[in-house]
C-alpha positions in Angstrom: 0.0 0.0 0.0 1.3 3.4 -0.9 0.0 6.9 -0.8 -3.6 7.6 -1.7 -4.6 10.6 -3.7 -7.7 12.0 -5.3 -7.7 13.7 -8.7 -10.4 16.0 -10.2 -10.3 15.9 -14.0 -12.1 18.2 -16.3 -12.2 16.7 -19.8 -12.1 18.4 -23.1 -15.7 18.9 -24.1 -15.2 17.1 -27.5 -14.4 14.0 -25.6 -17.5 14.3 -23.4 -19.8 14.4 -26.4 -18.9 11.1 -28.1 -17.6 7.6 -27.4 -14.2 9.0 -26.4 -15.7 9.5 -22.9 -15.9 5.8 -22.3 -12.5 5.3 -23.9 -11.0 7.8 -21.5 -12.5 6.0 -18.5 -11.1 2.7 -19.7 -7.7 4.3 -20.2 -7.7 5.5 -16.6 -8.9 2.1 -15.3 -6.0 0.4 -17.1 -3.4 2.4 -15.1 -2.4 0.0 -12.3 -2.3 2.7 -9.6 -5.9 3.8 -10.3 -8.4 2.3 -7.8 -11.6 4.1 -8.7 -12.9 6.2 -11.6 -16.1 8.0 -11.0 -17.9 10.2 -13.5 -19.4 13.2 -11.7 -21.3 16.3 -12.5 -20.3 19.8 -11.2 -16.8 21.2 -10.9 -15.2 18.4 -12.8 -16.1 15.4 -15.1 -14.2 12.6 -13.4 -13.0 11.9 -9.8 -10.1 9.4 -9.7 -8.7 7.7 -6.6 -5.2 6.3 -6.9 -2.9 4.3 -4.6 0.7 5.0 -5.6 3.4 2.8 -4.2 6.1 5.4 -4.9 5.3 9.0 -5.8 1.8 10.3 -6.6 3.2 13.0 -8.9 4.4 10.2 -11.3 0.8 8.9 -11.6 -0.5 12.5 -11.9 1.9 13.3 -14.7 0.9 10.1 -16.5 -2.7 11.2 -16.5 -2.1 14.9 -17.2 -0.5 14.0 -20.6 -3.7 12.4 -21.9 -5.0 14.4 -24.9 -8.6 14.6 -23.4 -7.5 16.2 -20.1 -8.4 19.9 -20.0 -7.9 20.7 -16.3 -6.4 18.5 -13.6 -6.4 19.1 -9.8 -5.0 17.0 -7.0 -7.7 17.1 -4.4 -6.1 15.4 -1.4 -3.2 13.2 -0.5 -3.3 10.7 2.4 0.0 9.2 3.5 0.0 5.5 3.9 -0.3 4.3 7.5 3.0 3.1 8.9 3.5 -0.6 8.5 3.5 -2.6 11.7 6.8 -4.2 12.6 6.5 -7.9 12.6 6.2 -9.4 16.1 9.1 -11.6 17.1 8.2 -15.3 17.1 7.5 -16.6 20.5 9.7 -19.5 21.4 9.1 -22.1 24.0 11.9 -22.9 26.2 12.1 -26.5 27.4 14.1 -27.3 30.4 16.5 -30.1 30.0 
């Protein structure tokens, strides 16, 4: 598990009017770090949740370069919770 981030994407209006809209969603879903793609109405066209094992900005840059992206905004970043250290194995001591 890495860092979770939420992206608001405003699509080029040409893409929203034809079948390219579904193609754009499929493109996002094909990115391994993308967990959820939600079409929304209002301030943006798509809300995307990602879980990036390394740097969120690398995933953001990968999405920003898509030809159908008009505006892109990183909404929130949640650092991954610290991993718990493995507990030492308990050993039984047998008296000789």
